DOFI-257883 format. One line per 8 residues: number of its first residue (from 1); for each residue x, y, z of C-alpha. Coordinates in pm, whole numbers, plus 50000, padded with zeros to 5 digits. Example, Ala and Ser with C-alpha at 12.3 -4.5 7.8 and 13.67 -1.06 7.14 Angstrom:
1	51230/49550/50780  51367/49894/50714
//
This chain:
1	41971/84972/26982  42012/85286/26777  41721/85234/26540  41461/85190/26813  41308/85442/27048  41274/85281/27388  41279/85436/27732  41396/85109/27883
9	41726/85003/27722  41750/84703/27954  41408/84586/27840  41515/84617/27478  41829/84415/27549  41630/84144/27723  41389/84113/27429  41675/84093/27177
17	41848/83825/27383  41520/83637/27406  41493/83639/27027  41848/83513/26984  41785/83223/27221  41489/83112/27008  41731/83016/26732  41877/82743/26956
25	41567/82534/26881  41486/82662/26531  41771/82770/26300  41525/82959/26079  41241/83171/26216  40981/83401/26065  40871/83721/26236  40525/83576/26302
33	40683/83283/26489  40905/83516/26691  40607/83734/26781  40407/83432/26895  40691/83297/27111  40746/83640/27271  40378/83717/27316  40428/84046/27130
41	40251/84207/26832  40413/84123/26501  40508/84489/26444  40693/84498/26777  40877/84175/26705  40977/84309/26364  41135/84619/26523  41349/84400/26749
49	41448/84179/26456  41538/84490/26253  41763/84607/26536  41940/84271/26549  41975/84272/26171  42131/84620/26174  42405/84485/26400  42454/84169/26187
57	42331/83945/26468  42059/83802/26244  42018/83803/25867  41744/83727/25616  41749/83388/25450  41894/83419/25098  41626/83191/24953  41280/83213/25101
65	41129/83391/25402  41266/83393/25753  41575/83487/25950  41881/83302/26077  42175/83393/26300  42399/83650/26134  42775/83652/26070  42862/83870/26368
73	42716/83638/26631  42872/83337/26460  43211/83508/26471  43163/83592/26840  43077/83230/26915  43378/83105/26724  43617/83310/26937  43546/83077/27230
81	43758/82803/27072  44031/82987/26886  44331/83210/26939  44246/83581/26941  44320/83783/26628  44585/83991/26805  44771/83678/26914  44768/83536/26561
89	44874/83864/26400  45145/83972/26646  45435/83769/26495  45359/83914/26151  45359/84270/26283  45691/84205/26456  45853/84045/26152  45751/84316/25905
97	45858/84591/26143  46192/84418/26198  46253/84377/25825  46148/84730/25723  46204/84941/26031  45851/85077/25997  45568/85089/26250  45316/84817/26161
105	44961/84827/26294  44664/84594/26322  44338/84777/26259  43995/84652/26362  43642/84770/26290  43397/84888/26554  43086/85108/26537  43156/85221/26178
113	43512/85337/26249  43859/85185/26246  44037/85113/26573  44403/85042/26643  44409/84694/26797  44785/84645/26812  45111/84793/26686  45483/84729/26671
121	45695/85044/26668  45956/85095/26399  46306/85222/26467  46312/85521/26231  46337/85859/26403  46072/86002/26170  45758/85787/26185  45382/85811/26224
129	45268/85760/26583  44973/85540/26683  44814/85467/27018  44624/85150/27101  44254/85218/27099  44277/85519/26868  43978/85539/26635  43949/85703/26295
137	43710/85714/25996  43749/85437/25741  43760/85652/25426  44097/85825/25470  44360/85585/25604  44490/85281/25416  44405/85046/25704  44053/85188/25712
145	44005/85171/25336  44119/84807/25326  43830/84727/25561  43577/84965/25406  43627/84834/25053  43548/84477/25156  43228/84550/25346  42894/84484/25180
153	42757/84767/24967  42470/84838/25208  42712/84868/25497  42942/85102/25306  42649/85328/25220  42529/85327/25582  42876/85428/25704  42890/85717/25458
161	42542/85827/25563  42601/85803/25938  42970/85896/25972  43023/86119/25670  43335/86181/25463  43532/86443/25653  43828/86601/25475  44153/86570/25673
169	44378/86696/25392  44327/86824/25037  44376/86465/24915  44102/86308/25130  43828/86144/24925  43502/86320/25014  43289/86222/24713  43090/85899/24767
177	43116/85798/24399  43494/85846/24399  43522/85649/24722  43318/85367/24568  43552/85359/24267  43848/85350/24502  43689/85064/24697  43635/84867/24376
185	44003/84914/24286  44109/84799/24634  43906/84480/24596  44059/84416/24254  44425/84449/24360  44389/84311/24715  44535/84604/24909  44472/84973/24974
193	44682/85287/24964  44634/85631/25113  44855/85900/24960  44843/86191/25202  44469/86142/25253  44487/86119/25631  44818/86292/25708  45002/86508/25457
201	45345/86381/25358  45267/86018/25435  45164/85711/25240  44966/85427/25391  44956/85071/25261  44730/84800/25407  44576/84462/25330  44246/84312/25456
209	44212/84018/25694  43905/83794/25668  43720/83559/25900  43627/83199/25824  43288/83322/25696  43460/83552/25448  43373/83875/25628  43647/84137/25658
217	43739/84179/26025  44066/84373/26027  44361/84497/25826  44737/84505/25865  44920/84811/25742  45187/85077/25767  45186/85455/25734  45527/85597/25645
225	45678/85924/25525  45633/85957/25149  46006/85944/25073  46025/85595/25230  45726/85459/25035  45836/85491/24675  45986/85252/24421  46127/84931/24567
233	46033/85035/24924  45666/85058/24825  45671/84729/24634  45833/84553/24929  45575/84686/25177  45289/84582/24949  45430/84229/24918  45500/84190/25290
241	45160/84322/25400  44948/84132/25147  45133/83807/25221  45092/83859/25595  44719/83932/25558  44671/83614/25356  44864/83407/25611  44675/83553/25908
249	44346/83484/25731  44461/83128/25661  44557/83073/26027  44222/83204/26149  44038/82985/25899  44242/82673/25976  44197/82692/26352  43823/82750/26311
257	43790/82445/26088  43985/82238/26342  43763/82355/26627  43446/82237/26452
//
């Protein structure tokens, strides 16, 4: 765990797993209870809890003291009884690419950066190329900004602090306050745009995808040459991508409800 200094990573992992298993019997635990169950000093138990909290595996109770399982571990558990995100999203990527001729990508979120989870290639000779597994900062691309804008404020600030705001072009947003204003606008309109911020001469458009718990988990988007992203072409891409994101979110939510 990045926030702890420990010469035995396996030992740290074992202690964190031990803490998580305690929640099987008690949905809410205080640090003193965790320390007693583990036979560790309270300060040591708190460091392990802080590490789990940093990775969203546990969270503080909104009303009153104590901790409960966090959104990330609940999402991981839910994947055992539902179709994977890529499987749900694939038909939407294929349909939008077929209707527009553009390359459509599914972007995920891992270790503070965006990652290309899936793509469907367009048929235009001039297009932006993506490779599965490619990673990139969240502040420059449309798919990254759609995710970034919908993260909690503390998480956005941590990403800026730990990853930074590298400039890829003259248009890249490198000022935290400007990026926060951009994120607020993205949340208001429901989609993001990147006008030459990642690659000069291109415009990106993307919409966020949410889990059953309401946490942003991915985005669906396109990055196209600027001349193919203006006027009616831009409006059409916005409509197709935002509608697809809403439908993917609805499918993920519906199947999770049915599995409970």
